[in-house]
NUMAR-205802 format. One line per 8 residues: their letters; for each residue x, y, z of C-alpha. Coordinates in nm, 4 decimals. Layout:
% NUMAR-205802
a	X:Y:Z  ...
END
This chain:
% NUMAR-205802
mskpaptr	12.9743:11.3023:10.8749  12.7933:11.4303:10.5667  12.5248:11.2431:10.3814  12.6168:11.0870:10.0473  12.4538:11.2432:9.7439  12.1410:11.0532:9.6396  12.1743:10.8626:9.3159  11.9506:10.9677:9.0307
crtlngss	11.8148:10.7036:8.8004  11.7153:10.8207:8.4573  11.5069:10.6223:8.2151  11.6128:10.6736:7.8564  11.3392:10.4604:7.6997  11.0303:10.5940:7.8779  10.7607:10.4378:7.6598  10.8984:10.0842:7.6781
ynaslrer	10.9620:10.1277:8.0516  10.5981:10.2276:8.1095  10.4788:9.9345:7.8999  10.6918:9.6929:8.1004  10.5508:9.8304:8.4262  10.1979:9.7741:8.2956  10.2770:9.4169:8.1925  10.4609:9.3337:8.5146
gsltvwfd	10.1404:9.3096:8.7161  9.9210:9.1723:8.4407  9.5797:9.0622:8.5643  9.2734:8.9756:8.3606  8.9332:9.0831:8.4918  8.6168:8.9780:8.3124  8.3176:9.2112:8.3062  7.9647:9.1348:8.1965
pgmawhaa	7.9528:9.2143:7.8228  7.5963:9.3387:7.8616  7.6981:9.6123:8.1067  7.6525:9.9615:7.9681  7.9761:10.1564:8.0210  7.8482:10.4809:7.8720  7.5624:10.6659:8.0372  7.2332:10.7205:7.8628
psgkqgrq	7.1345:11.0832:7.8001  6.9350:11.2166:8.0948  6.7527:11.4961:7.9130  6.8380:11.7450:8.1895  7.0321:12.0673:8.1509  7.4056:12.0684:8.2098  7.6859:11.8379:8.1207  7.5819:11.4804:8.0580
qtfsdaai	7.7458:11.1899:8.2377  8.0166:11.0094:8.0415  8.0069:10.6746:8.2230  7.7156:10.4864:8.3734  7.6679:10.4452:8.7466  7.7411:10.0726:8.7136  8.0774:10.1425:8.5459  8.1741:10.3919:8.8170
qacltikv	8.0707:10.1457:9.0881  8.2802:9.8699:8.9261  8.5878:10.0952:8.9155  8.5439:10.2034:9.2779  8.5032:9.8392:9.3822  8.8341:9.7522:9.2148  8.9919:10.0545:9.3843  8.8855:9.9397:9.7314
lfglplrq	8.9486:9.5698:9.6653  9.3127:9.6203:9.5648  9.3780:9.9312:9.7768  9.4769:10.1423:9.4774  9.4875:10.5208:9.4449  9.2406:10.6644:9.1953  9.5051:10.7298:8.9285  9.6250:10.3690:8.9420
ttgfva	9.2653:10.2493:8.9280  9.1976:10.4396:8.6065  9.5137:10.2916:8.4541  9.4102:9.9449:8.5704  9.0658:9.9751:8.4118  9.2038:10.1227:8.0905
END
């Protein structure tokens, strides 16, 4: 007995589909408005940090708390 061919689902309206996926699991998280998201210049040679250590720690906490992969975590925070 042969296997049936797998069905392929195609999304014709990709942007609205992505938006609906984002809204499906809508959750509001409040952060301290005084928290600095962007890092202060260090004055050292090399590339400067974009985000502060507190912002990175907050994102990693959300990642572990909800068991999300890193890519989903960045989408969640955005």
